[in-house]
C-alpha positions in Angstrom: -27.8 -4.2 -11.4 -26.1 -1.2 -9.8 -28.1 2.0 -9.4 -25.5 4.0 -11.4 -23.6 2.7 -14.4 -20.0 3.5 -15.2 -19.4 4.9 -18.7 -16.1 3.5 -19.9 -16.2 5.7 -23.0 -15.3 8.7 -20.8 -11.7 9.9 -20.9 -9.6 9.1 -17.9 -10.0 12.4 -16.1 -13.8 12.4 -16.5 -13.9 8.7 -15.4 -11.8 9.7 -12.4 -14.4 12.3 -11.5 -17.2 9.8 -12.0 -15.5 7.3 -9.6 -15.0 10.1 -7.0 -18.7 10.9 -7.2 -19.4 7.2 -6.5 -18.7 7.1 -2.8 -17.0 3.9 -1.6 -15.6 4.4 1.9 -14.0 1.2 3.2 -16.8 -1.3 4.0 -19.2 0.4 1.7 -17.7 -0.6 -1.7 -20.5 -2.9 -2.9 -22.3 -0.4 -5.2 -19.0 0.5 -6.9 -17.9 -3.1 -7.2 -21.3 -3.8 -8.8 -20.8 -1.0 -11.3 -17.3 -2.1 -12.1 -18.4 -5.7 -12.6 -21.3 -4.7 -14.9 -19.0 -2.5 -17.0 -16.3 -5.2 -17.4 -18.8 -8.0 -18.2 -19.9 -5.9 -21.2 -16.4 -6.2 -22.7 -16.3 -9.4 -24.7 -12.5 -9.8 -24.6 -12.5 -10.2 -20.8 -13.3 -13.0 -18.4 -14.7 -11.6 -15.2 -14.7 -13.2 -11.7 -15.8 -11.8 -8.4 -15.2 -12.6 -4.7 -17.1 -10.5 -2.3 -16.5 -6.9 -3.4 -13.4 -7.8 -5.4 -13.5 -8.0 -9.1 -10.9 -9.7 -11.3 -11.0 -9.4 -15.1 -8.5 -11.2 -17.5 -7.7 -11.4 -21.1 -6.9 -14.9 -22.5 -5.0 -14.2 -25.6 -2.1 -16.7 -25.1 0.5 -14.0 -24.9 4.0 -14.9 -23.7 3.7 -12.7 -20.6 0.9 -11.8 -18.2 0.9 -8.5 -16.3 -1.4 -7.4 -13.6 -2.9 -3.9 -13.1 -4.3 -3.6 -9.6 -6.0 -1.0 -7.5 -8.2 -0.6 -4.4 -11.6 0.9 -4.8 -12.2 2.1 -1.3 -11.4 5.5 0.2 -10.9 6.9 3.7 -14.1 8.6 5.1 -15.3 11.6 3.1 -14.3 15.0 4.5 -16.8 17.3 2.8 -14.8 16.7 -0.4 -17.4 14.9 -2.6 -18.7 15.6 -5.2 -15.5 16.1 -7.3 -14.6 19.5 -8.6 -12.4 20.4 -11.6 -10.8 23.9 -11.4 -9.6 26.1 -14.3 -6.0 25.1 -13.7 -6.7 21.4 -14.6 -6.7 20.1 -11.0 -9.4 17.6 -10.0 -10.4 17.8 -6.3 -12.2 15.2 -4.2 -12.0 12.2 -1.9 -10.0 9.5 -3.6 -8.7 11.6 -6.5 -5.1 10.8 -5.6 -5.6 7.6 -3.5 -6.5 6.0 -5.8 -9.5 6.5 -8.0 -7.3 8.2 -10.7 -5.4 4.9 -10.8 -8.6 2.8 -10.9 -9.8 5.0 -13.8 -6.7 4.1 -15.8 -7.3 0.4 -15.1 -10.8 0.7 -16.5 -9.7 2.8 -19.5 -7.0 0.2 -20.5 -9.5 -2.6 -19.9 -12.1 -0.9 -22.2 -9.8 0.4 -24.9 -7.0 -2.1 -25.3 -8.7 -5.3 -26.3 -5.6 -6.9 -27.9 -2.6 -5.9 -25.7 0.9 -7.2 -26.4 0.8 -9.0 -23.1 -2.1 -10.8 -21.4 -3.7 -8.6 -18.8 -5.3 -9.1 -15.4 -7.2 -6.3 -13.8 -7.8 -6.5 -10.1 -10.2 -4.1 -8.3 -10.3 -4.8 -4.5 -11.9 -3.5 -1.3 -10.8 -2.6 2.2 -7.3 -1.5 1.6 -7.6 1.5 3.9 -8.5 -0.5 7.0 -7.3 -3.5 9.0 -5.0 -5.8 7.0 -7.1 -8.9 7.6 -10.0 -7.3 5.7 -7.9 -6.4 2.7 -9.6 -7.7 -0.5 -6.4 -8.4 -2.4 -5.3 -10.6 0.5 -8.7 -12.5 0.5 -8.4 -13.1 -3.3 -4.8 -14.3 -2.8 -5.9 -16.7 -0.1 -9.0 -18.1 -1.9 -8.0 -17.9 -5.6 -4.2 -17.4 -6.0 -4.6 -18.6 -9.6 -6.5 -15.4 -10.4 -3.3 -13.5 -9.5 -0.9 -15.5 -11.6 1.4 -13.2 -13.6 5.0 -12.2 -14.5 4.8 -8.6 -13.3 2.4 -6.4 -11.5 1.7 -2.6 -11.4 -0.2 -1.3 -8.4 -1.6 2.1 -9.4 -1.0 3.7 -6.1 -0.1 7.4 -6.0 3.7 8.0 -6.5 3.0 11.2 -8.5 3.5 9.6 -12.0 6.9 8.1 -11.0 7.8 4.5 -10.5 8.4 3.3 -7.0 10.0 -0.2 -6.8 8.9 -2.7 -4.2 8.1 -1.6 -0.7 9.6 -1.6 2.8 8.5 -4.1 5.4 7.0 -2.9 8.6 7.4 -4.5 12.0 5.9 -3.3 15.3 7.1 -4.8 18.6 6.4 -4.0 22.2 9.4 -4.0 24.5 8.2 -4.4 28.1 10.1 -3.7 31.3 9.1 -4.7 34.7 9.7 -3.2 38.2 8.1 -3.2 41.6 5.4 -0.9 42.9 6.0 1.3 45.8 4.8 4.6 47.3 6.6 7.4 45.5 7.5 8.9 48.9 9.5 5.7 49.6 10.7 5.0 46.1 13.7 3.0 47.4 11.2 0.3 48.4 10.3 -0.3 44.7 11.8 -0.5 41.2 10.8 2.0 38.6 9.9 0.2 35.3 9.9 3.5 33.4 13.4 4.2 34.4 14.3 0.7 33.3 13.3 1.7 29.8 16.1 4.2 29.6 18.5 1.8 27.9 15.9 1.1 25.2 15.5 4.8 24.4 19.3 5.3 24.5 19.8 2.5 22.0 17.2 3.9 19.7 18.8 7.4 19.9 22.2 6.0 18.9 20.9 3.5 16.3 22.3 3.9 12.8 19.8 2.5 10.2 21.0 0.6 7.1 20.8 2.1 3.6 21.1 -1.0 1.4 21.2 -0.8 -2.4 18.7 -3.2 -4.1 18.2 -3.3 -7.9 19.9 0.1 -8.0 17.5 1.6 -5.4 18.7 2.9 -2.1 16.3 2.0 0.7 16.5 3.9 4.0 15.5 1.9 7.1 14.2 3.3 10.3 13.9 2.1 13.9 11.8 4.4 16.1 9.8 4.5 19.3 6.2 5.3 18.4 4.6 5.0 21.8 5.5 4.6 25.4 3.1 3.5 28.2 3.7 3.3 31.9 2.5 4.6 35.2 -0.2 3.8 37.7 -0.9 7.0 39.6 0.8 10.2 40.5 2.1 8.8 43.8 3.0 5.2 42.7 6.3 3.9 41.4 5.3 2.0 38.2 5.9 -1.7 38.0 5.4 -1.9 34.2 6.4 0.0 31.1 6.0 -0.7 27.4 8.0 0.9 24.6 6.4 0.3 21.2 9.0 0.3 18.4 8.4 0.4 14.7 11.0 -1.0 12.3 10.8 -0.1 8.7 13.1 -2.4 6.9 14.4 -2.9 3.4 13.0 -5.7 1.3 16.2 -7.7 1.3 15.2 -8.9 4.8 12.4 -11.3 5.4 10.2 -11.4 8.5 12.4 -13.7 10.5 15.5 -11.7 9.8 13.7 -8.4 10.7 12.5 -9.8 14.0 15.9 -11.3 14.8 17.6 -8.0 14.0 15.3 -6.1 16.5 15.9 -8.7 19.1 19.7 -8.3 18.7 19.5 -4.5 18.9 17.8 -4.6 22.3 19.4 -7.9 23.6 21.2 -6.2 26.5 18.7 -3.4 27.3 16.9 -5.1 30.1 13.8 -6.1 28.1 11.6 -8.4 30.2 9.2 -9.3 27.4 9.5 -9.0 23.6 6.1 -9.1 21.8 5.5 -8.9 18.0 2.5 -6.6 17.8 2.1 -6.3 14.0 4.1 -7.2 10.9 3.8 -6.9 7.1 6.7 -8.1 4.9 8.3 -6.0 2.2 8.6 -6.6 -1.5 11.7 -6.7 -3.7 11.5 -4.2 -6.6 12.1 -6.9 -9.3 13.3 -4.3 -11.8 15.7 -6.8 -13.4 12.7 -8.8 -14.7 12.3 -8.4 -18.6 8.7 -7.2 -18.2 9.8 -4.6 -15.6 12.6 -3.4 -17.9 10.1 -3.0 -20.8 7.8 -1.1 -18.4 10.5 1.3 -17.3 11.5 1.9 -20.9 7.9 2.8 -21.8 7.1 5.0 -18.8 10.5 6.8 -18.8 12.3 8.3 -16.0 14.1 6.4 -13.2 12.6 4.3 -10.4 12.9 5.3 -6.8 12.4 3.1 -3.7 9.1 2.9 -2.0 9.4 4.3 1.6 6.4 2.7 3.2 4.3 -0.4 2.7 1.9 -1.2 -0.1 0.1 -4.2 -1.5 3.0 -4.9 -3.8 4.1 -7.0 -0.8 1.2 -9.3 -1.4 2.2 -9.8 -5.1 5.8 -10.4 -4.0 4.6 -13.2 -1.6 3.0 -14.8 -4.6 6.3 -14.6 -6.6 5.1 -11.7 -8.8 7.6 -8.8 -8.9 5.7 -5.5 -8.6 6.0 -1.7 -8.7 3.9 1.3 -7.7 2.9 3.6 -10.5 0.0 6.0 -10.8 -1.0 9.7 -11.3 -1.8 10.6 -7.7 0.5 12.3 -5.2 0.8 10.4 -1.9 1.4 13.7 -0.1 -2.3 14.6 -0.6 -3.7 11.2 0.1 -6.4 11.1 2.9 -6.4 14.9 3.1 -9.4 17.2 3.0 -7.8 19.0 0.0 -7.0 15.7 -1.8 -6.5 16.4 -5.5 -4.8 15.2 -8.7 -3.5 17.0 -11.7 -5.4 16.1 -14.9 -2.1 16.2 -16.9 -0.7 13.5 -14.6 -3.7 11.2 -15.3 -3.2 11.7 -19.1 0.5 11.2 -18.9 0.2 7.9 -17.0 -2.5 6.6 -19.3 -0.4 7.5 -22.4 2.7 5.7 -21.0 0.7 2.6 -19.9 -1.0 2.4 -23.3 2.4 2.6 -25.1 3.8 -0.2 -22.9 0.9 -2.4 -23.6 0.5 -1.8 -27.4 3.9 -1.0 -28.8 
Protein backbone atom coordinates (compact mmCIF):
# COMPACT_ATOMS: atom_id res chain seq x y z
CA UNK A 1 0.00 0.00 0.00
CA UNK A 2 1.33 3.50 -0.80
CA UNK A 3 2.06 5.81 2.10
CA UNK A 4 -0.19 8.49 0.59
CA UNK A 5 -3.43 7.80 -1.27
CA UNK A 6 -4.70 9.76 -4.26
CA UNK A 7 -8.20 11.20 -3.94
CA UNK A 8 -9.81 10.96 -7.37
CA UNK A 9 -12.85 12.90 -6.17
CA UNK A 10 -10.75 16.10 -6.25
CA UNK A 11 -11.30 18.40 -9.20
CA UNK A 12 -8.59 18.44 -11.85
CA UNK A 13 -6.67 21.50 -10.58
CA UNK A 14 -6.66 20.18 -7.00
CA UNK A 15 -5.61 16.75 -8.23
CA UNK A 16 -2.78 18.38 -10.19
CA UNK A 17 -1.59 20.05 -6.99
CA UNK A 18 -1.75 16.73 -5.14
CA UNK A 19 0.35 15.06 -7.85
CA UNK A 20 2.93 17.87 -7.73
CA UNK A 21 3.15 17.42 -3.97
CA UNK A 22 3.88 13.74 -4.62
CA UNK A 23 7.55 13.97 -5.74
CA UNK A 24 8.43 11.60 -8.58
CA UNK A 25 11.77 12.59 -10.08
CA UNK A 26 12.89 10.15 -12.78
CA UNK A 27 13.98 6.90 -11.13
CA UNK A 28 11.93 7.64 -8.02
CA UNK A 29 8.40 7.06 -9.36
CA UNK A 30 7.48 3.96 -7.38
CA UNK A 31 5.47 5.67 -4.60
CA UNK A 32 3.40 7.58 -7.16
CA UNK A 33 2.98 4.50 -9.35
CA UNK A 34 1.79 2.61 -6.25
CA UNK A 35 -0.75 5.33 -5.47
CA UNK A 36 -2.03 5.46 -9.05
CA UNK A 37 -2.39 1.68 -9.18
CA UNK A 38 -4.27 1.61 -5.88
CA UNK A 39 -6.63 4.40 -6.96
CA UNK A 40 -7.38 2.76 -10.32
CA UNK A 41 -7.92 -0.71 -8.89
CA UNK A 42 -10.71 0.77 -6.78
CA UNK A 43 -12.64 1.58 -9.98
CA UNK A 44 -14.71 -1.50 -10.94
CA UNK A 45 -15.02 -0.55 -14.63
CA UNK A 46 -11.27 -0.80 -15.22
CA UNK A 47 -8.85 -3.67 -15.71
CA UNK A 48 -5.45 -2.70 -14.32
CA UNK A 49 -2.03 -4.10 -15.22
CA UNK A 50 1.42 -3.09 -14.08
CA UNK A 51 4.96 -3.52 -15.38
CA UNK A 52 7.64 -2.04 -13.15
CA UNK A 53 6.48 1.49 -12.36
CA UNK A 54 4.19 1.62 -15.39
CA UNK A 55 0.44 1.29 -14.87
CA UNK A 56 -2.05 0.52 -17.65
CA UNK A 57 -5.82 0.57 -17.07
CA UNK A 58 -8.46 -0.35 -19.64
CA UNK A 59 -12.20 -0.41 -20.09
CA UNK A 60 -13.65 -3.49 -21.78
CA UNK A 61 -17.02 -2.27 -23.05
CA UNK A 62 -16.89 -3.68 -26.57
CA UNK A 63 -16.97 -0.25 -28.21
CA UNK A 64 -16.20 0.12 -31.91
CA UNK A 65 -13.06 2.17 -31.20
CA UNK A 66 -10.37 2.23 -28.54
CA UNK A 67 -8.43 5.37 -27.74
CA UNK A 68 -5.41 5.73 -25.48
CA UNK A 69 -4.73 8.56 -23.02
CA UNK A 70 -1.08 8.46 -22.02
CA UNK A 71 1.24 10.45 -19.81
CA UNK A 72 4.54 10.12 -17.97
CA UNK A 73 4.56 10.40 -14.20
CA UNK A 74 8.18 11.47 -13.71
CA UNK A 75 9.61 14.97 -13.53
CA UNK A 76 13.01 16.57 -13.84
CA UNK A 77 14.84 17.21 -10.53
CA UNK A 78 12.99 19.50 -8.15
CA UNK A 79 14.31 23.08 -8.08
CA UNK A 80 12.91 24.44 -4.79
CA UNK A 81 9.49 24.35 -6.45
CA UNK A 82 7.67 21.73 -4.37
CA UNK A 83 5.17 21.89 -2.68
CA UNK A 84 2.79 23.41 -5.19
CA UNK A 85 1.42 26.90 -4.80
CA UNK A 86 -1.84 28.37 -6.14
CA UNK A 87 -1.84 32.15 -6.52
CA UNK A 88 -4.78 34.54 -6.59
CA UNK A 89 -4.64 34.82 -10.39
CA UNK A 90 -5.50 31.14 -10.85
CA UNK A 91 -1.97 29.96 -11.65
CA UNK A 92 -0.65 26.76 -10.10
CA UNK A 93 3.12 26.72 -9.56
CA UNK A 94 5.43 23.78 -8.96
CA UNK A 95 7.63 21.09 -10.46
CA UNK A 96 5.66 19.09 -13.02
CA UNK A 97 2.65 21.41 -13.16
CA UNK A 98 3.17 21.87 -16.90
CA UNK A 99 5.23 18.79 -17.79
CA UNK A 100 3.06 16.93 -17.20
CA UNK A 101 1.18 16.33 -13.97
CA UNK A 102 -1.71 18.51 -15.09
CA UNK A 103 -2.10 16.09 -18.02
CA UNK A 104 -1.82 13.08 -15.70
CA UNK A 105 -4.52 14.62 -13.49
CA UNK A 106 -6.84 14.74 -16.51
CA UNK A 107 -6.16 11.06 -17.23
CA UNK A 108 -7.08 10.17 -13.65
CA UNK A 109 -10.18 12.37 -13.67
CA UNK A 110 -11.49 10.81 -16.88
CA UNK A 111 -10.69 7.33 -15.58
CA UNK A 112 -12.63 8.01 -12.36
CA UNK A 113 -15.60 9.95 -13.69
CA UNK A 114 -16.34 8.52 -17.16
CA UNK A 115 -17.19 4.86 -16.46
CA UNK A 116 -19.12 4.35 -19.70
CA UNK A 117 -17.33 6.33 -22.44
CA UNK A 118 -18.45 6.25 -26.06
CA UNK A 119 -15.12 4.63 -26.96
CA UNK A 120 -13.16 2.05 -25.04
CA UNK A 121 -10.31 3.71 -23.18
CA UNK A 122 -6.79 2.75 -22.27
CA UNK A 123 -4.95 4.84 -19.68
CA UNK A 124 -1.16 4.60 -19.65
CA UNK A 125 0.94 6.05 -16.83
CA UNK A 126 4.65 5.49 -17.39
CA UNK A 127 8.02 6.31 -15.86
CA UNK A 128 11.44 7.60 -16.93
CA UNK A 129 10.41 9.83 -19.82
CA UNK A 130 12.77 12.63 -18.81
CA UNK A 131 15.93 10.50 -18.96
CA UNK A 132 17.73 8.16 -21.37
CA UNK A 133 15.46 6.64 -24.03
CA UNK A 134 16.31 3.03 -23.12
CA UNK A 135 14.78 3.61 -19.66
CA UNK A 136 11.49 4.98 -21.00
CA UNK A 137 8.59 3.11 -19.44
CA UNK A 138 6.31 3.44 -22.45
CA UNK A 139 9.00 1.82 -24.56
CA UNK A 140 9.34 -1.01 -22.05
CA UNK A 141 5.59 -1.63 -22.09
CA UNK A 142 5.60 -1.56 -25.91
CA UNK A 143 8.38 -4.16 -25.97
CA UNK A 144 6.96 -6.48 -23.30
CA UNK A 145 3.19 -6.10 -23.77
CA UNK A 146 2.34 -4.42 -27.09
CA UNK A 147 -1.22 -5.77 -26.72
CA UNK A 148 -1.71 -3.41 -23.76
CA UNK A 149 -1.24 -0.51 -26.18
CA UNK A 150 -3.61 -1.66 -28.91
CA UNK A 151 -5.81 1.20 -30.08
CA UNK A 152 -7.19 3.25 -32.95
CA UNK A 153 -5.93 6.64 -31.77
CA UNK A 154 -3.82 8.02 -28.92
CA UNK A 155 -3.60 11.32 -27.07
CA UNK A 156 -0.37 12.07 -25.24
CA UNK A 157 -1.18 14.70 -22.62
CA UNK A 158 2.11 16.53 -23.04
CA UNK A 159 2.13 20.35 -22.67
CA UNK A 160 1.17 22.16 -25.92
CA UNK A 161 -0.78 24.86 -24.00
CA UNK A 162 -4.28 23.46 -24.62
CA UNK A 163 -3.67 23.19 -28.36
CA UNK A 164 -3.36 20.10 -30.54
CA UNK A 165 0.06 19.24 -31.92
CA UNK A 166 0.03 16.53 -34.54
CA UNK A 167 2.66 13.81 -34.66
CA UNK A 168 6.26 14.77 -34.01
CA UNK A 169 9.55 15.30 -35.77
CA UNK A 170 12.25 12.68 -35.90
CA UNK A 171 15.66 13.50 -34.48
CA UNK A 172 18.95 12.16 -35.80
CA UNK A 173 22.38 12.96 -34.39
CA UNK A 174 25.48 12.05 -36.37
CA UNK A 175 29.20 12.59 -35.87
CA UNK A 176 31.12 13.74 -38.93
CA UNK A 177 34.81 13.04 -38.39
CA UNK A 178 37.72 14.46 -40.31
CA UNK A 179 41.30 13.28 -40.11
CA UNK A 180 44.67 14.99 -40.52
CA UNK A 181 48.26 14.55 -39.45
CA UNK A 182 49.85 15.85 -36.28
CA UNK A 183 52.75 18.26 -36.45
CA UNK A 184 54.36 21.01 -34.40
CA UNK A 185 52.42 24.20 -35.00
CA UNK A 186 55.70 26.02 -35.75
CA UNK A 187 56.09 23.66 -38.70
CA UNK A 188 52.46 23.28 -39.71
CA UNK A 189 53.38 22.39 -43.28
CA UNK A 190 54.63 19.09 -41.95
CA UNK A 191 51.10 18.08 -40.93
CA UNK A 192 47.45 18.33 -42.01
CA UNK A 193 44.94 20.25 -39.89
CA UNK A 194 41.79 18.18 -39.25
CA UNK A 195 39.91 21.21 -37.89
CA UNK A 196 40.56 23.11 -41.12
CA UNK A 197 39.32 20.02 -42.97
CA UNK A 198 35.94 20.49 -41.28
CA UNK A 199 35.43 23.84 -43.06
CA UNK A 200 33.44 22.29 -45.96
CA UNK A 201 31.09 20.67 -43.44
CA UNK A 202 30.39 24.01 -41.75
CA UNK A 203 30.00 25.76 -45.10
CA UNK A 204 27.47 23.16 -46.22
CA UNK A 205 25.50 23.60 -42.99
CA UNK A 206 25.53 27.38 -43.40
CA UNK A 207 24.08 27.17 -46.90
CA UNK A 208 21.64 24.32 -46.23
CA UNK A 209 17.98 25.03 -47.05
CA UNK A 210 15.71 22.88 -44.86
CA UNK A 211 12.50 21.36 -46.16
CA UNK A 212 9.06 22.59 -45.08
CA UNK A 213 6.78 19.71 -46.13
CA UNK A 214 3.00 19.80 -45.72
CA UNK A 215 1.60 16.68 -44.02
CA UNK A 216 -2.10 16.30 -43.16
CA UNK A 217 -2.38 20.06 -43.62
CA UNK A 218 0.45 20.77 -41.15
CA UNK A 219 3.68 22.45 -42.24
CA UNK A 220 6.72 20.90 -40.60
CA UNK A 221 9.98 22.84 -40.55
CA UNK A 222 13.11 20.75 -40.67
CA UNK A 223 16.54 21.75 -39.39
CA UNK A 224 20.12 20.58 -39.90
CA UNK A 225 22.56 22.13 -37.45
CA UNK A 226 25.98 21.66 -35.91
CA UNK A 227 25.48 21.26 -32.16
CA UNK A 228 29.07 20.46 -31.12
CA UNK A 229 32.59 20.54 -32.52
CA UNK A 230 35.58 18.82 -30.96
CA UNK A 231 39.21 18.87 -32.01
CA UNK A 232 42.66 19.84 -30.90
CA UNK A 233 45.43 18.24 -28.88
CA UNK A 234 47.43 21.11 -27.40
CA UNK A 235 48.16 24.74 -28.07
CA UNK A 236 51.24 23.91 -30.11
CA UNK A 237 50.04 20.84 -32.04
CA UNK A 238 48.35 20.64 -35.43
CA UNK A 239 45.26 18.47 -34.73
CA UNK A 240 44.91 15.16 -36.49
CA UNK A 241 41.20 14.64 -35.68
CA UNK A 242 38.04 16.72 -35.55
CA UNK A 243 34.41 15.77 -34.98
CA UNK A 244 31.40 17.88 -35.95
CA UNK A 245 28.20 16.65 -34.32
CA UNK A 246 25.14 17.43 -36.42
CA UNK A 247 21.50 17.21 -35.36
CA UNK A 248 18.87 16.64 -38.05
CA UNK A 249 15.28 17.38 -37.04
CA UNK A 250 13.18 15.93 -39.82
CA UNK A 251 9.53 15.79 -40.80
CA UNK A 252 7.65 12.53 -40.16
CA UNK A 253 7.19 11.74 -43.85
CA UNK A 254 10.74 10.39 -43.72
CA UNK A 255 11.72 7.19 -41.95
CA UNK A 256 15.02 6.46 -40.23
CA UNK A 257 16.76 5.08 -43.30
CA UNK A 258 15.66 8.01 -45.46
CA UNK A 259 16.84 10.51 -42.83
CA UNK A 260 20.28 8.91 -42.57
CA UNK A 261 20.57 8.68 -46.35
CA UNK A 262 19.69 12.37 -46.70
CA UNK A 263 22.38 13.47 -44.24
CA UNK A 264 24.94 11.26 -45.96
CA UNK A 265 24.02 12.85 -49.29
CA UNK A 266 24.31 16.40 -47.92
CA UNK A 267 27.90 15.82 -46.77
CA UNK A 268 28.96 13.35 -49.47
CA UNK A 269 31.65 15.65 -50.97
CA UNK A 270 32.77 17.41 -47.76
CA UNK A 271 35.78 15.29 -46.94
CA UNK A 272 34.13 13.31 -44.16
CA UNK A 273 36.43 10.47 -43.17
CA UNK A 274 33.95 8.76 -40.87
CA UNK A 275 30.14 9.03 -40.56
CA UNK A 276 28.78 7.73 -37.24
CA UNK A 277 25.11 7.65 -36.19
CA UNK A 278 25.24 8.72 -32.55
CA UNK A 279 21.53 8.79 -31.65
CA UNK A 280 18.21 8.45 -33.43
CA UNK A 281 14.50 8.54 -32.65
CA UNK A 282 11.96 8.34 -35.46
CA UNK A 283 9.12 10.77 -36.01
CA UNK A 284 5.37 10.20 -36.03
CA UNK A 285 2.80 11.07 -38.65
CA UNK A 286 -0.06 13.21 -37.29
CA UNK A 287 -2.79 10.81 -38.46
CA UNK A 288 -5.38 13.60 -38.48
CA UNK A 289 -7.28 11.93 -41.31
CA UNK A 290 -8.29 9.03 -39.05
CA UNK A 291 -12.03 9.19 -38.08
CA UNK A 292 -11.19 9.11 -34.36
CA UNK A 293 -8.78 12.02 -34.85
CA UNK A 294 -11.41 13.99 -36.78
CA UNK A 295 -13.91 13.48 -33.96
CA UNK A 296 -11.29 14.53 -31.45
CA UNK A 297 -10.51 17.73 -33.35
CA UNK A 298 -14.20 18.56 -33.60
CA UNK A 299 -14.61 18.15 -29.84
CA UNK A 300 -11.55 20.10 -28.71
CA UNK A 301 -11.93 22.86 -31.29
CA UNK A 302 -9.30 25.05 -32.84
CA UNK A 303 -6.81 23.88 -35.42
CA UNK A 304 -3.89 21.51 -35.12
CA UNK A 305 -0.31 22.61 -35.45
CA UNK A 306 2.80 20.53 -36.10
CA UNK A 307 4.93 19.30 -33.23
CA UNK A 308 8.41 20.77 -33.48
CA UNK A 309 10.38 18.33 -31.42
CA UNK A 310 10.16 14.68 -30.43
CA UNK A 311 7.65 13.11 -28.05
CA UNK A 312 6.44 9.63 -27.24
CA UNK A 313 3.75 9.85 -29.91
CA UNK A 314 6.55 8.33 -31.98
CA UNK A 315 6.29 5.12 -29.98
CA UNK A 316 2.57 4.90 -30.70
CA UNK A 317 3.19 5.58 -34.38
CA UNK A 318 5.66 2.67 -34.45
CA UNK A 319 2.84 0.46 -33.13
CA UNK A 320 0.51 1.67 -35.90
CA UNK A 321 -1.50 3.97 -33.61
CA UNK A 322 -1.87 7.57 -34.88
CA UNK A 323 -1.33 10.04 -32.05
CA UNK A 324 -1.40 13.71 -31.12
CA UNK A 325 -0.13 15.82 -28.23
CA UNK A 326 -2.81 17.65 -26.22
CA UNK A 327 -2.66 18.92 -22.67
CA UNK A 328 -3.05 22.02 -20.48
CA UNK A 329 0.63 22.72 -19.79
CA UNK A 330 2.82 25.16 -21.71
CA UNK A 331 6.05 23.59 -22.97
CA UNK A 332 7.81 26.96 -22.70
CA UNK A 333 7.75 26.57 -18.90
CA UNK A 334 8.62 22.87 -18.75
CA UNK A 335 11.68 22.07 -16.62
CA UNK A 336 11.95 25.67 -15.38
CA UNK A 337 12.24 26.77 -11.78
CA UNK A 338 9.11 28.89 -12.31
CA UNK A 339 7.14 26.05 -13.95
CA UNK A 340 3.40 26.68 -13.75
CA UNK A 341 0.05 26.01 -15.39
CA UNK A 342 -3.12 28.08 -15.64
CA UNK A 343 -6.06 26.53 -13.80
CA UNK A 344 -8.39 27.66 -16.59
CA UNK A 345 -6.36 25.63 -19.10
CA UNK A 346 -6.71 22.49 -16.95
CA UNK A 347 -10.48 22.97 -16.76
CA UNK A 348 -10.71 23.77 -20.47
CA UNK A 349 -8.88 20.59 -21.50
CA UNK A 350 -10.87 18.40 -19.14
CA UNK A 351 -14.13 19.81 -20.48
CA UNK A 352 -13.10 19.15 -24.08
CA UNK A 353 -11.88 15.62 -23.40
CA UNK A 354 -15.06 14.80 -21.50
CA UNK A 355 -17.19 16.10 -24.37
CA UNK A 356 -15.24 13.99 -26.87
CA UNK A 357 -15.64 10.83 -24.79
CA UNK A 358 -19.27 11.23 -23.77
CA UNK A 359 -21.11 13.03 -26.58
